[in-house]
C-alpha positions as CSV (number, residue, x, y, z in Angstrom):
1,L,-22.8,-6.5,-57.9
2,I,-23.4,-8.4,-61.2
3,D,-26.4,-10.7,-61.8
4,N,-24.9,-13.7,-63.7
5,G,-28.3,-15.4,-63.8
6,A,-29.8,-13.3,-66.5
7,E,-31.6,-15.5,-68.9
8,D,-30.5,-13.6,-72.0
9,G,-26.9,-13.9,-71.1
10,V,-26.6,-10.2,-70.4
11,K,-25.1,-9.2,-67.1
12,K,-27.0,-6.5,-65.2
13,V,-25.6,-4.0,-62.7
14,L,-27.5,-4.5,-59.5
15,N,-25.8,-1.9,-57.3
16,K,-23.4,1.0,-57.7
17,Y,-21.1,2.1,-54.9
18,E,-19.5,5.5,-54.7
19,H,-15.9,5.3,-53.5
20,G,-14.7,8.7,-54.6
21,E,-11.7,8.8,-56.9
22,L,-9.6,5.6,-56.9
23,E,-6.5,4.8,-58.8
24,V,-7.0,2.4,-61.7
25,Y,-4.7,-0.6,-62.2
26,E,-4.1,-2.7,-65.3
27,V,-3.9,-6.4,-64.6
28,T,-2.8,-8.7,-67.4
29,L,-3.8,-12.3,-66.9
30,E,-1.8,-15.3,-68.2
31,S,-4.3,-15.6,-71.1
32,G,-3.1,-12.2,-72.3
33,K,-6.4,-10.5,-71.3
34,S,-5.9,-7.1,-69.7
35,I,-8.4,-5.7,-67.1
36,E,-8.5,-2.2,-65.8
37,C,-9.8,-2.2,-62.2
38,T,-9.5,-0.6,-58.8
39,I,-7.5,-2.1,-55.9
40,H,-10.8,-3.5,-54.6
41,H,-11.6,-5.6,-57.8
42,K,-12.0,-9.3,-56.9
43,F,-10.3,-12.2,-58.7
44,L,-10.4,-15.9,-58.2
45,C,-7.0,-17.2,-56.9
46,E,-5.2,-20.5,-57.3
47,D,-6.6,-21.8,-54.0
48,N,-10.2,-21.3,-55.2
49,I,-10.7,-18.2,-53.0
50,V,-11.9,-14.9,-54.3
51,R,-9.8,-12.0,-53.1
52,P,-9.6,-8.3,-53.8
53,L,-6.5,-7.1,-55.7
54,Y,-4.9,-5.4,-52.7
55,Q,-4.9,-8.7,-50.8
56,I,-3.5,-10.6,-53.8
57,L,-0.7,-8.1,-54.1
58,E,0.0,-8.1,-50.3
59,E,0.0,-11.9,-50.0
60,N,1.5,-12.7,-53.4
61,H,-1.4,-14.9,-54.6
62,K,-1.7,-16.2,-58.2
63,I,-4.8,-15.0,-60.1
64,V,-6.7,-17.8,-61.9
65,C,-9.4,-15.7,-63.5
66,E,-11.5,-12.6,-63.1
67,N,-14.4,-12.9,-60.7
68,S,-17.4,-11.9,-62.8
């Protein structure tokens, strides 16, 4: 989890979850930005719903931006 409310603009890691070894995917957004993430990384989709990458791929959703 990321704390976006940090006054100094710095994001802080609030929790770390061990998932063992997971495959890493490279997702390139329309802006050209590339993100390395696991299949569980969440993105904001065109219908304004945040979904994990596996669901986006299964249901063919369009990514609007990274959920930070």
